[in-house]
Structures are given as structure tokens and as C-alpha cells.
C-alpha positions, 0 to 999 in steps of 0.5 A, a space after each residue: 539481508 537482501 531478498 531477490 525481488 524488486 519493490 514497486 512504489 507508485 507515486 506522483 511528483 507531489 507525493 515524492 517530494 513530500 517524503 523524499 527526505 525519508 527515501 534513504 531510510 527506505 533504501 537502508 531498511 528495505 530487503 528487496 533488490 531495487 526500489 522502482 518508482 512508478 509515475 509520470 515523467 516528472 517522477 522520473 526526473 526527480 528519481 534521476 536527480 535524487 542521488 539515491 544511487 543504482 538501487 533506486 530506479 524509475 518505470 513510466 506508468 504508461 509503460 505498465 498501463 496507460 492512464 488514458 485507457 483507465 480514465 476513458 473507462 471511468 468516464 463510461 462507468 460514471 456516464 460523464 466526460 468531465 471526470 476529475 483525474 483524481 477520481 480515476 487516479 485512486 483506482 489507477 494506482 491500484 491497477 498499475 500494481 496489479 498489471 505489473 505482474 505481466 512484466 515482472 521477471 521475478 517470482 515475486 514483487 513487493 508493493 509498497 506505499 510511498 507514504 510509508 517508512 520502515 522503522 527498522 530492517 525486516 524480511 518478507 520471507 520466513 527464515 524458518 519455513 522459507 514461505 513469504 509473508 502476508 502481513 495483517 492489520 485491523 481494518 474493515 471496509 464493507 464496500 471492498 468486499 461487495 466489489 470482490 464478491 461481484 468480481 469473484 463470486 463465492 469469495 468473501 471476507 474470510 479472516 478477522 484481520 485485514 490484508 491492508 498493511 501498506 505493503 504486500 509481497 505479490 506472487 507474479 503467477 497468483 496475481 496473473 491468475 487473479 486478473 484472468 479470473 476477473 476477466 473471465 467473469 462474463 456477468 460484468 461488462 468489459 474485457 480487461 480486469 480494470 474495466 470489470 472492476 470499475 463496472 462492478 462498482 455502483 455508479 454512486 459509489 465509484 467516487 468513494 473508493 470501493 476497491 482494494 487490491 490488498 483485500 482482493 489479492 489476500 482473499 484470493 490467496 486464502 481461497 485458492 492458494 492458502 498454503 502459499 504464504 505464512 500470515 504475520 501480524 504487522 504493527 505500523 503507525 498509520 496516523 504517524 503524520 498527525 503526531 510526527 513531522 517526517 522532516 524532523 524525526 532522527 535516528 534515535 526517534 526511529 530506534 525508539 519507535 521501532 520497538 513498537 512499530 514496524 513502519 510509519 505512514 505519513 498520509 496525504 493531508 495529515 499534519 501535526 496538530 498543535 495538541 499533538 506536538 512534542 509527544 512522540 518526539 519528546 525525549 523525556 516521554 521516550 525515556 519513560 514510555 514505549 511508543 505503543 503506550 503513548 499511542 494507546 493513551 492518545 487513541 483514547 481521544 479518537 475511539 470512533 476512528 481507525 485505531 491501531 491494535 496489537 496482537 
């Protein structure tokens, strides 16, 4: 069932090429109307040549928010002229997803991480109540909430789970209100929301990724519009790239994985370790264990890092 909103995927040409083999599956399972890839001109060329059809489109990133405008603010915040583009880029991709609310023509749009692939069809609205879902996982990064409390005094982490789930259905009006409330904070230098955000973060922490659009929007909704969404737990495999090669996963593998996971993520820099090969794509193991059971066994070896949790 197709739902009436567009799906926004902010990406770079390099990341697009890394996972383009999975984009037909993204189109197959995604409930939204269109997939809009946001990036530079090279991304636009790749989308045009992809053969994905009319349901996939491209939007130049500078048409939403010019990179140079954000990069200039980052230079001021760090008090240096030679800021690496990558430092700005991590924040810039979040600001693009927020600023898109100003030109979105629908009531909602879906932010979707380009390194994430759904395992099966899904919906973003409850078929019982008609309310949109805010999907939850388990993660906690204190710096996100330190920044949030400076931007929006009085708001703080208010639920045990995390709103970081590699995707989020955004209400255009609520995001617009969030941006205006950030811009109304006279205690932080700057006029635009992205200036406020960058200046709210201590200089020594800017390079360590200290803002989350997911946690900020989800917390804002919890405080200002708690009845606007229905909460749902989302089971995804964040470290799939350490166990599975996105170029060799077949339909049978996805069918088996989909019994335990809603989606798989193949994060930049993640590759299949030698001791992780032939585990999750092993047909004999698949016949005896679920993907959840497999991961629970594997996670016993890395208890000090991020772990998937099932509710």
C-alpha cells in the first residue's frame, strides 16, 4: 500500500554507488510515493542513469540549503578557516532534512538513511488509529541532549528508548515550529536554526557529532504534540555490514532476515570480518536458527558496544 508522502534520502555520490544495488529493493518495499535523492550534481547524474524509473527523483542539495552557508558558520564556530568539509557535512545532512520542511508540499515526508534497506514491506501509519508512527530503538548519546537542552530550554530526554531508528516520518508543520522555536532562542548567537545549533555546541565537541535531528524532533513532539504520533518499536540490524555483503544477499536471505528485522543498515566503513563470514547467509544455520537468535549469540562477543534489543 502506497502512502501519500515523499521519501527523502540525503546522500553523496560515493555512498550512492556503495549501495545502489539495493535501491530496487528500497523502491519495492518503501510505502511512500517517491524516493527523492538529495545531493550534489554527481548524485543527480547517478539517479538519472540508474534506471530506477519515475518513482525515483533527485533534488539538488543547494536548492534546499547551500552547503557553503553552513560551512561558513562552521568556520566561525570553530574559529578556523581550514575546516574539513567532512566535519560540516555530518551536520549539513541533518540540516537539509530539517530545512526541507519549508518546501515540502505534503503534510508529511519520510527521512530515510541511504545506508538502510528494508527487509519487507512496512507502513508508517497505524491501520487502526490512522496516526503516524514514531519508531523507537535503544541508543543513548548524552551530547545530543546537552545540545537539545541549550536549544530548547526545559526539554530533555523523556523516554527510555531512542528516536534514532535510521528513518523518521516528519510532520511538516511540527518541524517548521521546531525550527522557529530554535531560531527564537536569543541566548545563542545566530539567526538561522543551523547557526544556533552549531553555536550551541562547545567548540571542542563540534567534531564529535553532538547533534541529532532524530532525538531533537522526537523529543520536541513528546513535549509539544504528544498525541500527534503513535510510538512503535522498530527492529533493525544496525551492524549488518559487519556480517553481510549487500551485493550478495538474495531474496531468500531477506525473507529469513525479515522475520526478525524490519531493516538492515550498511554503515560506511563496515565490512564483513573474516570471523563473521558465512554466518547470516549460511542456509544451514538459517534452517535451524532465527536471525535474532544468531545476532544474540554474536552480540555476546561485543557487549561493550552498541547492541540490538528486542521489545
